[in-house]
N, C-alpha and C positions, 0 to 999 in steps of 0.2 A: 308261589305263583306271581309274586310282585314283579319279578323281572319280566314276565310276559307282557305286562302293561306297556312296556317300552315299545312293543310292536303292534299294539292295538290302535287302529285309526281313531282319531278324535279323542283319545284318552286324556291327552294333556289339556285340551280345551274343557272337557268335562270336569277334570280335577280342578282347573282354575275356577270354574263356575261354583263348584261345591265349596272350595276353600274361601272364595270371595264371600259367599253367603254366610259362612260360619266365622269368617275372620281368623282362620287358623292357617298360617303360612309356614310356621316352623322357622328354621334358620334363615332360609332364603326369603327375606321379607323386604318388599319395596313399597310398603303401604304409606310411609311418610312421603316418599317421592310421588306416589300416585295421588295423594291428597293435595300436595303442594304444587304439582307441575302446572296445572292450568293457570294459577296465579303467576308463577315464574314466567311462563310463556307470554302471558298478557303484558307483564312489565317489560320483558325483553323486546316484544314486538313494538312497543311504543318508542323505544330507543333505536331499534334496528331500522325503522322506516327513514330516519334522517341521518344514519351513519354512513360514511363513505365505505366503498367496497374494500375489504381487506384481503388477507392471505387465505389460500386454501390450506386448512389445518386438519390434520388427522389426529384426533384425540382418542387415546386408547385406554380402556378400562377392563379389568378382570376382577371378579369377586363382587358380590352384590353391593357391599357398602361403598366400594369405589365406583360402581356404576351410578349409584345415587349421587355421589359427590361430583363425578365428572359430567353427569347430565346437567347439573346446575352450572358447573363451570363452563361447559360448552355453550349453554344458553347465554351466560354472561359475555362470552367472547362473541357469539353471534349478534348480541345486542350492540356490540361495538363495531359491527360490520364484517367480522371475520366469517369466512365460509367454512363452516365446521362439519366434519364427518366424525361422528362418534362410533368407533368400532369397539365391540365388547365381546367377551366370553361370559356367558351367564353361569358362572361357577359359584358354588356356595362355600367351598373349602378347598384350599390348596394342599391340605395334608392327607387327603384320602380320595379314592376314586368315587366318582358320582355315577349312579346307575343310569342306564339309558332312559328310563322313564323320567327320572328326576331331571335329567338334562332337557328332555322334551318339554316337561312342565315349566322349568325355569326359563327356557327359551321363549315359550309362548307367553308366559306371564310378563317377562321383561318387554317383549315386543308390544303387548297391549298397553303396558304402563307408559311406554315412551311415545305412543301414538300422538298425544297432544304436542309433542316437541317437533314433530316432523316438518311442519311448515317453515321452521327456522333452522333446523339442524338435521342433516341426513343421519340416520341411525342404521347401523349394519351389525347384525348378529354374525359373528365370525364362524359360528358353527354351520352357517349356511353357505359359507364361501368355499368353493371347490379348492382343496389343498393342492399346492404345487406337487407334481408327481415325484419330484426328488429335490433334495437340497444340495447345493454346492458343498464341496468338502469343507470350505471355511465355515459355513453355517452349521454343518454337522459337528465340527469341533466346538463351536460356540454353544450349541445345544447341550453337548456333554458337559462343558464347563459350568453352564447355568444349573444343570441338574445336580452336579456335585455341590455347588453353592446351596441349592435348595435343601439337599440332604444335610449339609452342615448346619444350615439355618434352623431347620425344624427338629432334627434329631439331636442337636447339640453335640455333634461329633466333629472332629477335624480330619480324621482318617476315614475315608469313605470306601465302603465295600460296594463295588459296582454290581455285585450279584444280589444285593439286598433288595427286598420288595419295594421299599420306598424309592430308592434311586431309579429302579426300573419304571415305576409308576410315573415319577416326575419326568423321566426321559421320554416316555410316550406322550405325555401331555405337552411337553415343551417342543417336541418334534412336530406334533400336530399344530401347535400354535405358530411355529416358524413357517410351516407350509402355508397356512391360511394367511398369515400376515404378508408373506412374500407375494402371494397372488394378489391380495387386495392393494398393497402399496404400489405394486407395479401398475395396477389398473387405475388407482386414484391419482397417482403422481402428485402428492401433496407438496406444498412449498415448505411445510414444517410438520414434524411429528412431535406430539406432546404427550407425556405420560409421567406417572410418578416413579420414583425409586431408580429403576434402570439396572438393578443388579440381580435380584432374585425373581423367581417364578416367571410368569408370563411377561413381566416388565423387563426382566433381564433379556428375555428372548426378543422383545420388541426393540430394545436398544441395539442388539446385535444385527437384526434384520435391517433396521433403518440405516445403521452404519454401513452394512454391506452394500446397500443401494445408494450410498453417499447422499442421503437426505439430511437436511438440517434437523437437529434434535434439540429439544428442551426437556429436561427432567426436573422434577420438583419433589420436595418433601417438606415436613414441618418441623420447626424448632420446638423446644420445650415450652416456650411461652405461647400464649394465645396471641392471635393477630400477627403471626410471623410465619414466613415461608422461606425455604431455601430454594434457589433457582440455579440451574447449571445449563450452560449452552454447549452442546456437542460433548457432553461429559456425563458420567454417572454422578448424580447429585450427592449420593452417599459417600463419595470420595472427598467431599467438602473441599474442592480445589479452590484455594484462595489466591492463586497466582496473580490474577489481574488486580484484585483488591490490594494485595501487598505491594505490587509494583506502584500502585497509585499513592498509597499512604504509608508504606513502610519507613520512609525517611522523614515523615512529618511527626514531630514530637506531639505528645498528648497535651491538650490544654488542661488547665487546672480543673475545670469542670469534668472533663473526660476522665482524668486520673481519679477524681473523687468517685466517679460512677463505677469504674472498674474495681476500685478498692471496696466499695460497698457491696458489689456482687461477690467478690472474693471472701469478704468477711461473712456474708450469709452462707456461702458454700461451706466454709470451715466450721461455722457455729450451729449447724443443723437448723437453719432458718430458711424460709422461702424468700424469694426475691421477685419483685415485679409481678407479672401476671402468671407466673408458673407456680404450681402447687407442689413442685418436686422438692424433696429434701435430699441433699447429697450425702448426709451422714445421719446415723441413728441417734448419736449423742453429741452434745457440745464437747469442745476440747477439755481434756482432763489434766493436761500438763505433761511436761517431759518426764518427770520422775514417775508419774502414775503409769504412763505407757511402758516405761522400762520395767517397772515392777509387774505389770499385767502380763508382759510377754517374756519375763525372765531374762532380760538382756543385761549384759555386763558392760564393762568399759571399752570393749573393742569397737572399732568403727561399724556403724550400721548402714546397710544398703537396703533401700526400699525398692522392691519390684512390684509395680502396680499393674494388675491384669485388666483386660477388658472382659465384658460379659461373654461367656462361651457361646459361640454361634451367632453373635451379633453381626449384622450386615456391615458394621463399621470395620470388621476385621477380615471380611471375605476378600481374597485376592490381594492381601496387603503384605505378603511375604517378600522380604528383601534377600535375606541369606539363609533363613531357617525354613524348615518345611511347613511349620504351622506355629501358632502361638503356643500350643502345648509343648511342641518340640523345643521352642525357645526357653520356656520355663523349666522344663526338666533338665536340659543341658546346663542351664544356669545354676540350678540346685547342685548338680554333679560337680560343677566347677568350684562352688563355694565349699562343698564337702571336702575337696582336695586342698582347699586354702582356708584353714581355720583362723587365720589372723583377723578376719572380719566376720560380721554376722549378717545374714540375709533374712529379711522379713518379706515374705510373699503375701501381699494384700490382695485377696481374691475380691473382685468387684462386688460391692454391696448390692448392685442390681441383680445379682444372681438369686437373691432371696425371692424374687418374683417369678423365677423360672421353674418349670417342672422338668424333671429328667436329670441327667448327670451334671455334676458341678466340677469345676476345676479342682476342688478339694479332693474329689473322688479319683480324678486322673492322677493327681500327685500321690495319693495314698497307694494306688495300684502299683506305681513305679517305686515308691519309697515307703514300704511298710514301717520302717523306722527311719525317721529323718536324720540327717547329720546333726550333730549336737549344736552347731552354730546356725541352724536354719529354723525359722518359725513360719508357720502358715496360719494366716488370720482369715478365717472363713467369712462368708457373706453375712452370717447371722450374729457374729461376735460383736459385742458392744465395745468396739475400738474405733476411735476417730482417726481416719487416715492422715489427717493433717498433724496430729500429734506425732505420728511416725515421721512425717516430713521434717518436723522440728528437730529431730535427733539424728536425721540421716546425713551421712557423709557423701552419699551418692544415690542417684535415682536411676532406675531402669524402667523403660516404658515400651509398650508396643504401639498402640495408637491412642490410648486414653489421654484426655486433656490433663490428667494429673501430672503427666510428664512436663507439660508446659508450665503448670502451676508450681512444680518443684523448682524450676529455674527462677520463677518469680520470687521464690523464697530464698534464692541464693544457693540452691543445691545444684551441682552439675548433674546432667542427665544424659544417659546414653539411650538413643532411640533405635529399637530393633525393627519396627514395622514401617510401612510406607504411609505415615500419617501426614495430615495436612500441614503440621508445623515442622516437619522434617526439612532440613536445608534452609531454614529461615535465619540462621546465623547465631542461634543461641543454644543449640544442642550439639552433642557429639553424634555423628551419623555414620556408623560403620556400614560397610558394604559386604563384609565377610565375617565369618566366625573369628578369624585371626585378628581382624581389626576390632571386633567387638570385645574380645577378651583383652586385647591390648589397651583399649580405652579404659576398661575397668582397672587394669593394673596401673595405668598412668595416673588415674585419679587417686586410687587408694595408696599408691606409692608415695604420695605427698608432692607430686609434681604440680606446681602452681598453674602450669599450662592447662590442666584439666578443669580448673575452677572457672565458673562464669565470671567474666569481668563485670564491672558496674554497668558498662555500656550494654552488655548482653542481657543483664537482668532487666534494664530499662526496655530493651528491645522486646523481651518476653512480655512485659506489661503492655507495651504498645500493641503487640500482636494479639494478645488476649482481648484487648478492647475491640480491635477490628473484627476478630472472630465472633465474639459474643454479641456485639452491638451493631455491627455494620454488615456482616455477611448475611444475617437474616434480613429479609425485606418485609415491609408491612403488608398484611393481607387479611381480609375480613373473615375467612372461613378456614377452619381446621377440620381434618377428617374426624377426629374424636370430638363428639359434641357438635357435629355439623349443624343439626337442625336448630339447636339453641343459638348457634352463631347466625344462622339465617334469619331467625326472628329479630336479632339485633341489627343485622345488616341485610335487609332484603335488597333485591336488585335495584329498585328505584333509588334507594339511599346510596348504594355503592356507586351508581352511575350518575348521581346528582353531584352538586358542587362540592359537598363535604367529602364524599367518597372518592371522587376523582382527584381531589387535592391530596388525599392520603394514600390512595391505592393505585392511582392511574399509572405511575411509573412501573409498578410491579406487574400489572396486567400487560403493559407494553413489553416488559422483559419476558413474560410467558409466551409472547408471540415472536420472540427472537430479536427484539430491539436491544441495544446495549444496556446492560444493567447499570443503573445509576448508584454508584457506591457513595451514598451520602449518609450523614448522621441524622437519620430521619426522626428519631424519638428522644433526643436529648432535651430534657426539660430545664 
């Protein structure tokens, strides 16, 4: 009988009253926002009264934790004079359908929670927006593309069956999102559309709709470190487009202090140690040495080729195909190639990050295609205690899709062939084939002993330069990260962010979020 509640008048309001009294909200929980919003509004109001009028900004959020984050972000922008409309879908989970009653409850709950913000920021529940009756063909194609990405992202597959339930569910949600966003953005006519990610779920849809309407777009995501944000103008931020940054700094040699800093980061990555404000470990174990890894993997004296994968389904590989059908297609065809060419040994290093994933692994995909691997091929799974950089130390050639390990191999003097559309492709220090013929030709060129395939000293230095720019200048300083947001807010309340200290540190990043040119400066070099 639960589904009938979705059609009973006032049932959502009654459920809100009951759950509020009991303090039981389940997955869709906005209680931190509800408790903190009056204080945030009060602080924002004090600044907004004396701020000059800014742009009309449409800030988009979907899923409850992003609604919390974007509500605070929208008020921070309103405090600086921006005229913000927060549009949101009150969803709790992009992985499954939400019942009619739950949607009604979540919609009512969100609206009540956001009431204190309305004097400073217009709040629009997109479920209440009449959807456009139809989508233009360009947007229908975009909705299909995003739904494929969603399926790849969640189900950890690369070949998508459009008859599967999950794809059909995402297609329905994404089409409804596109219709509502098209209606609202046409009505609002914002000067800027701002939202996270820009590739998957409703955020991918928002990007496509805004682009169709030729509206200026800013997308953002977060770096591994705290106090850092990635910002992209008129681009999907997860593509990590460094064109402007590299044009500005690519020909500037690193200073001694900069070189020491990138070397310290690289040493930490290789040695299974954390660095800076990140708690991430890039390896499970410290380096064991060249002979130890040869013994562990049963490698002989033939040249070693290291193929480094990305995490299966990661948004960093979605839509990054250059000449292959998918990352798996690239890996499987590469294994076939080395099976026919036993003069070298191929080591496939499955990304250690897959140990945190549920569902299929790249190991499973390889095993399904190759029940028995060629004798010169080794697959190192995500749980195996092998340090990737030990393999780099014995590699004659590196193969990469979009992982930063490709860039790091060149930094170690190893030539690298890049198969995917990664941010460091075409920067002058990798081999960048555009077809299978070129790809296999580049492999043969390097393994055949042709010195033209080896990175020159200048290319190695270029890779170090690029790595510094990517790791230390592409991320911009920012006080709040999605994960652990409320702890961040305690450290950086609005009055501190907009005060003298916060403005000096974060002011340029807030300006970049509203479309001003990004200031590519070395903001955190001690």
